[in-house]
C-alpha positions as CSV (number, residue, x, y, z in Angstrom):
1,M,10.7,3.0,-1.5
2,K,8.5,6.0,-2.0
3,Y,5.6,5.7,-4.4
4,T,3.4,8.5,-5.5
5,V,-0.2,7.3,-5.5
6,S,-3.0,8.4,-7.8
7,G,-6.8,8.5,-7.6
8,V,-7.0,8.5,-3.8
9,C,-6.8,11.0,-0.9
10,S,-3.3,10.1,0.2
11,R,-0.4,11.6,-1.7
12,S,2.2,8.9,-1.4
13,V,3.2,5.7,0.4
14,E,6.6,4.7,1.7
15,F,7.7,1.2,2.7
16,D,10.6,-1.2,2.8
17,I,10.8,-4.8,1.6
18,E,13.3,-7.0,3.3
19,D,13.6,-10.5,2.0
20,G,10.1,-10.3,0.6
21,I,8.6,-9.0,3.8
22,V,6.8,-5.6,4.0
23,K,8.0,-3.2,6.7
24,N,7.7,0.4,7.7
25,V,4.6,1.4,5.7
26,V,3.7,5.0,6.0
27,F,1.1,6.8,4.0
28,E,1.3,10.6,3.5
29,G,-2.2,12.1,3.7
30,G,-5.4,10.1,3.3
31,C,-7.7,8.9,6.0
32,N,-5.4,8.8,9.0
33,G,-6.9,6.0,10.9
34,N,-7.5,3.8,7.8
35,T,-4.0,4.2,6.4
36,K,-2.4,3.6,9.9
37,G,-4.6,0.5,10.2
38,I,-3.5,-0.8,6.8
39,A,0.1,-0.2,7.7
40,K,-0.2,-2.1,10.9
41,L,-2.0,-5.0,9.3
42,V,0.6,-5.6,6.5
43,E,3.6,-5.1,8.7
44,G,5.7,-8.3,8.6
45,M,3.6,-9.9,5.9
46,D,5.0,-11.4,2.7
47,A,4.7,-8.8,-0.1
48,N,3.1,-11.2,-2.5
49,E,0.4,-12.0,0.0
50,V,-0.3,-8.3,0.6
51,I,-0.6,-7.8,-3.2
52,H,-2.9,-10.7,-3.5
53,R,-5.2,-9.5,-0.7
54,L,-5.3,-5.8,-1.5
55,R,-5.1,-5.6,-5.3
56,G,-8.4,-4.4,-6.8
57,T,-9.8,-2.9,-3.5
58,T,-11.9,0.1,-4.4
59,C,-13.0,3.2,-2.3
60,G,-16.5,4.4,-3.0
61,R,-16.9,5.1,-6.8
62,K,-13.2,5.3,-7.3
63,G,-11.6,2.5,-9.3
64,T,-8.8,2.3,-6.7
65,S,-8.1,2.8,-3.0
66,C,-5.2,3.4,-0.6
67,P,-4.9,-0.4,-0.1
68,D,-4.9,-1.0,-3.9
69,Q,-2.3,1.7,-4.4
70,L,-0.1,0.0,-1.8
71,A,-0.5,-3.2,-3.8
72,L,0.5,-1.5,-7.0
73,A,3.5,0.1,-5.3
74,L,4.6,-3.3,-3.9
75,E,4.2,-4.9,-7.4
76,K,6.4,-2.2,-8.8
77,A,9.0,-2.7,-6.1
78,M,9.1,-6.4,-6.5
79,R,9.7,-6.1,-10.3
80,G,12.7,-3.9,-9.4
C-alpha cells in the first residue's frame, strides 16, 4: 500500500501487511536515518502493535510525525 502523508517532511510511505504483520516499509523523503530506523524497528511486528506504539507521536511543534503518519496509514489499511 502507498499512503500519501501530510504535515511531515516525507512525501509518502509504502508497506505491506501480510497476515497482520508489517513488512517492507519504505518512506519517500523525510529524515533518511530516522525513517530507515522506523522501518527496521517495525519490520515483522503486528500492525496493531505498531499503531498502538506510534499513534500520536509528534515532531517538534507539528501535531504529527513520520511514525504517526505510518500508524495512520496502517489503520487505514487494516480497515480495508
